[in-house]
N, C-alpha and C positions, 0 to 999 in steps of 0.2 A: 884596428882591434874590432872586431865584427865577432855581431853572434852568425852562427855555420846554420844555425835554422836559416716667360719661364715657364716653367712652365716642366714640360717632360724632363728638361737635364733634372731641375732639383727634386724628382721623383725618384730619390733613391735611398738608402739605408736608415734603416731606424733601427737601434736595437732596446728593445722594450722590458729586456729584463732588469729587476732592480727599480729604483727608486726614481719615482717620477714625478715632475712638479712641484717639489718641494718634500714630498712625502717622507719619512725617516732617515731626513742626514743629521749626519750625529753630532752634537757639539763642541767646543773643542774639548771641554774635558774627555771626553772620549776614545780621542785620538790616544791610539797609541805611541810609545816612544822610538817605535819601528816596528818593521811587516812583522807578522806571525806566520802562522800556521794558514789564515785564510783570511779573504778578505773579499770587500765588497764585490755582486757579480758585474759584468761588464754592462757600462752605459755609455751611451753619447746624446749629444745634444741637437742631432737630428731633429726635423720634426717627425712627428708618427703618420703613415698610412693610412687613413681614416678612409671608410668605406660611405655610400653614400647614405644620409638617414631617410630612415622609414621606409628601407628597401628591401624584398625578401633577399636570404645570401644562403649559399651551399656554398659545405665544405668538401674536396677530397684530399685526401689523403693522398702525396706522390710518391714518397720512398719513407723509409726508416731504415735503418739499419746501423750496426754499430762496428766504426773503422777502426781495426787492429791491425791491417797490411793495406795493401796493396790491389784489392782486388774490388772491383769494383760492382757496387749492387746494378742490380739489372730488374725489372718490375715492367709493369703497364699502366699509364694511365687511361684513366673513363671518364667520359665528361659528366658535369653535375646532371642526374636524369630530373630534376625539380626548378631549375635556375634558366631551363630554355635554352639556345644557342646563340643568343645577343646578351651581352653581358655589358653595363655602365661602368664596371672597372671590377679588377681582377687582381686581388694582394696573394703575393708567395709569402710563405712564414717558414721560416728553419728556426725551429727549437734545438738547442745542445746543452748537453753536461758533459762534465768530463771532470775525475778527481785524480792525485796523483803525481807523476812528475809525467811532461811531455813540451814539446818543441810546439813553435807555429807548424800547422800545415794546410797545403794549399788544396782548395778543392773546386769541384764545379759539378751542375746540373742539367742535362740535356733532356727531354723532349720532343720527340721526334727528329733526333740531333740538331735540334735548336740550342742554343747556350742560352740558359735562361737566367743562369746564376753563375757568379764565379763567386767564390770567398775564401776567405783564408779562418784559424780557429785563433782563440785566446789560449794562453797558458794556464793551466790550473792550480787550485793550492791543492795541499794536501789534502784536505779536508772534502773540496769539489766546488763546481762554481757550475751556474748555470746561465745563457746567453740567450738571445732570440735576435733574431734577424729579419723585417721587414720590407718587400721590396714590390712598387707598383709596375706587374707585367701585361699591364691591359695592353699593350701594344704588339702579345703575342697573341695576342684573341683569334687567330686564323689557323693556328697551330693547334691550340686546345678545343676546339669545334669537334675533332675526330680521336678517336681511341690510336692511342700512339706508344711506342717503346720509350721507356724511363732509363737512364742511365746514368749513376751519381757516384764520384769516388772523391772522395778526401782521402790521400795518399799519407801511411802512417805507419810508425814501427812501434810496434810494443815487445819489450823484454824485459828482461830484470831489473833495468833501469831505470826507460821509459817507459812506466806502468800506464799511462790515461791511453784508454780505449775512449772515442769518440762516439756517445750514444745521440744521434739524428734522427728528427722527424721533420719533414717537411709535406705542406698543406696549401693548397690552392683556395681561396673563399673567393665567390663570385658572387656578383650581385646584379641581380636579373633588372633588365630597364636597358632602353636605349642612352647611352654614353651623350652628354652633352656637346655641343658643336666643336667647342676645342677640343676636348676628349676625342670627339670621332675622325677629327682632320689627324692627328696619331696614331691609327692605325690602319695599318697597310693591309691590302685583299691579299697579299700572301707572302709569308716567310720563309725563305731560301736557302739552304747552304750549300754549298760548296763538293760535286760531284769529283770521289777520288780527291779531294781534298783540294782543287785547282781549279774546277770547269766548271759554271754556271750557264745555265737555258734561261731566259726568262721568258714570260710569257710575250706573247708578240704583239699586243696591246699595252704593255707598260708605258705608263707616261711621268710616273716618278718614279726613282729608283737609289736607297739609300740602303751604303753598307756599314757593319756594326762589328769593331774588334776589338775580343777583350784580350789584351795586349798588357802582358804579365811579366818579368823579369823572373825568373827561376828559383828555388829558396836553393840556400846552400852554397852557390856560387857566384862568384864575383858578380854575375848580371843583374842579382838579386840589390847587388848596389853600385849599378852602373856609373849611378850622380860621381861615384868616389874613384873610377879607373883612372888610370896614367900612362902616357906614352913609355916605351921598354926603355927610353934613359934613365928615366926617375926613379928612385929604392923605393919603392910600393910592391905591395902583396898583390894587388890587382892591377892589371896590366890591360892595356887595351891600344893598338897602336895609334891610331887616333884620337884617344883621350874619352871624355865622358859625355860628348855629342852623340845623342841618341835624338832618331824621328824617325816615325812610324810611318811606313810609304806603303802605298796601295796602287798597283798597276792593272790595266785592262790590255790585254791582248800584248804586252811588253811597254804600253804608255802608259806614262806618271798621270795617275787620276787625282790622287790625297795624298796630304801629306800631316801630320800631325805630330803632337808634342805628347812624348806618355807621360802618365801622371805619378810623381815618385812615391811609389807607395812604399811604406814603412810597416812591416809586419811585426807581429807582439813579441818576437827575440828581437826586433832593430837596434842596430846602432849599440850594440854589446850590452843591452839593460834591458831587462823584462821588466824591471820595476817600472818603466815608466809607462809600462802599457796594462797594468794588469784591470784596471778599473776602466781609464779611462784609452780606449783604441787612437790610433793616428788617423784622420781623418780618409775614408772608404776602405778601409783594413781589411771591413767583412763582406763589402758588396763593392767590388771593382766592377766599377763603371766603363761600358764600354767607348772605346775613341769611334766615332760615327764621320763615315764621308759621303759626302753630296754626289751620289753619280749618274744623276739626273743629265749632263751633258753630255754621257754617252749610253743614253736608252735610245735612241736612234741607231747607234750600230749594234747595243743589244739585242733589237728585237726583230733581228734576220732571222730567228729561230734556229737559229745553230751554237755549240756550246762557245764557250769564250773563253781564254783563259785568263782568272782571276789570283794574287799574289800579293802577299805581303811579306814585307823584306823590311829588316831596324837596322837603319844605319848607324853602322860605328861598332858595331858587333864584330870582333875578331875573326876573317876568316876560318871557316871549319868548325868553330866555336859554338854549340847549344848553349842554351839559357833563357828563351824565350818561346812564350805561347803564344800563338794568334788565332784564335778560331773564328771562323767569320761565321754572320748572319746577315742575309740581304735581304731589306725590306722591300716590296714592290706594292706600288698602287695604279691600278691597270683603267681601262679607259673605258667605261661598261656599254659605251655607245658605239663602239667600234673595234672592228677582229683583228685590227691591225694600225700599227703606230707607226709611223714612218717617221725620219730626223734627222741630225745627222749634226756628227763635233763640228763646230768652228772655229774653237781655239784652243790649245793646251800652250801653255808659255809657262817654264817654269824660270825663277831668277836663279844666276848663281850660288848653288848650295855654297855656303861658307862658315867651315867648321875650324879654328886655330886654336891650339892648348898651347902654351906658351911654361915652359916650363926654367926655374930660377933654385939654382944651389944654394945650399948657405945651411949655417946650423940649424935653420927654418927652412926648411924645405917647399915652394911655392910652384903652384898649377895653376896660372889663369887660362880659363876658356872663354871663346867668346863664338858664338854659330848663331847662323841667321838661312833664312830659305823663304823662297815665295812661292803660289803657285797660282796661276787662273787657267778656269779651263771653261768655258762657256757652249752651248749648244742648242738645239730646238728640236720640237717632236709637234706634227701637225696631229693633232687630236680632233675629235668631236666637236667640240668649242673652241676651235681655233687653232693657229700658231701659238708655241707657248713654250717661250726661250729663258735658259736658266743660265744665268752665270755666276760663279765660285770662285770669289778669290780668298785665298790664306798665307799667312804670313809666319813664321817663326821666331823665333829669338830665345837663347840662351846664355847667361853668361853664368859664370861661377869662378870661384878663387879658393882654393883646398891649398890649407897647410897643414905639416906635419915636422914631427921631429923624430930625433934618432928613436928605432924602433916605435915607430907611429904612438909618440906620447910626448903630446896631444896632439891629437887628431881632429882637425878642423875643414868643415865647410860653410860657404854661404852662399847660396846659388839663388838665379831664380829664374824660370821659364813661363814665356807669354804664348801665346795662340790665340788668334785673329781670323775670323772666319768671317763673311758677309756674301751670301748669297740672294740673289735681284730674282724673280719672278717678272716677265713680262707679255702680258697677252692681252686677254679681253680685260678692263678695266684698267685703273690706275696700276704702277707696278706697285710691288711687294719686296719689302728688302726687310731680313731677319739678319741681327749682327749679332755674335757672341765676341766676347773678349774675356779668354781665358788666360790665369793668371796662376803660378806655382811658385812656394816660396820654404827654403829648408835651410837655417842658421844652426849649428850646431856644435859644440867640443866633446869630446872624448879624452878623458883625463885619467889616469893611473895615478895614484900619488903614496905618499909613506902608509904602511904597513897594508899594500897593495888595496888601498882603496879608490875604488873606479867610481868616477863621476860623468854623469852624461846631461848635458845643457840643451837643451834642442828646443824650437820652434819651428812650427808645420804652417804652411798658408794655402787655402783651398778659396780662389774668388774667381768669381765672374759676375759679367754684366751683360744682359739680354736685352737685346732693342729690338723690336718692330714697328715698321712704317707704311703705310698705302698712298702713295702719291705723294710722298714726300712728308706725310703729317707721322708724327709717332701715335699709334696705336695702342702700344704696352710695351711693359720694361719690366726689369726686375734686376735686385742686386745682390748677390751672395756673398759672405764671407764668413770661410767657415778656418778659425784661428786654433792651434791646438798649442800648450807649452807645457814643459818639463823639467823637472831636476830632479834628478835620484842619483842616489850614492851604496854603495854595497861592500862587502869585501870578497872581491876574486879569489879563484884559485882553494876555496875551502870547501867544506860539505854544505849543503843547503841551510842548516838549521843555523850553522854558524855566522852568516852573513853580515847579519846586523842590519839592516838595509833600513832608508830612511827615502821618502821621496813624494813631494808635490806636481799634481801634474792637474789640468785645464785645458778647456775647451768652451769658445762660444760660437754658437751658432748664428748667425742672423742673415735673412733674407726679407727683404724689401721692396715692394713695388708697386705696381698698377693691381693686383690683385691681394693688397694686404702684406702684413707684417709678421714677421715672428723671429722671436729673440730668447734663446736660452742659454745659459751658462752654466757649466757643474768645475767642484773643485772635489779633489781627493787628496788625501795628506793618509800615508803609512797604509794604503790600502782601504781606507775608510772615508767615503762620500760624505763630505761637509757643507756642501752649498749646491742647490740647485734650484737654480733663480731662472723665472721667467719675465721675459722683460715687453715692452709693446702695452 
């Protein structure tokens, strides 16, 4: 039963519409007995994206459109005239409004062909909602220094039933000045896209190469719910021959170069229950964060001046079946003192990909899945400041238990994904190592009870630990824990005004480390924000 419908890694999404820091939260007496025709604007507990204090800022409108079909908005981006071409920070902001009835929709924004935002939308109330999304896009500064074409699309359907037109405006705010040393290290010299969708030609003096892949399972099909798919012999509505294990791979000229666990995105119609998401969306729902692959071990190979084939694939998707979007950006850092940087790939070793699903029939059907994969790649480049060797080790693991009964009622999943990556750079001075340990969790049940009362209880977790060392000594660290919990019930198969829906949703976003601490909690009941509390 499903609807059809640290540091740089933590610079993600913030919804800034609605209540902030406890202002305007409701008392218990103000909470209605059930959802009405309007509710609080969407809000998330993630930290705001702030600009430097006492810095001159300039704002540029990038796109302004009303999306009511699948026609892209096309325009032209022009850099700000009063803030120079070097910025300490660049912040993207999307402001949207919609009313009536509408599903969740997926969208993207490209500037100069570079994907700077992948997003989904909230579902509106009949009376209308507004929402805002902010994102730190400083790393795309090289693309933003010159005039570029803009393309944006949030594919939508508007008819007599689905009346919600998505009214959207996107701006960029530029903060003049030089970035601090940590931010400067995250800004590449070039941001490239793949030519003809599959080939890449890097500058011949590239010394660091990182690929970003904005990977999403498409809306409306089974790959939107890839974590619930089952092998052919199991009686369930979403099939995949190998079961639910998914892994996003990137190759260079056919050689496996990177692996990553996709994030289990849940959009605002997910798990058959939009009442879970009206006020507090699931983690990353409105700012899909890209998977990142350090391709620096391949820099020596890529620097020969010729085009190289870069391909992205998703392990586990049935052959011939669509359902994933995987646009690629390539961030390149160049050696300013060399016209040509040479080097070689010295190691590319993959552990056996193991993914097994075991189906157990019975009154309660059960599918147990275990998957894992390892990859180590290493290479060196001879730069103007000496030979630099980069070794990247990555290991993935997934375990899940999916249970369901007749007619998929109830339908339950308990799943965990881990993605552990270590990159070590050796050259002049002590070795530098960055380790990122990511884990994602999903634990939920949907049940259709007496009177067609559909109830969904769900917990989602997005966690990461980042540790940086130099010469074996820790120099920086951070820990993120973003946890969402929801419990919502409504009457299915009746008109909207007869659903008698109730629901409580919570999010707590905590991050702490060498840069300090942030802790915020939200609670929403029947669409009313009842708690907005700051910790630390």
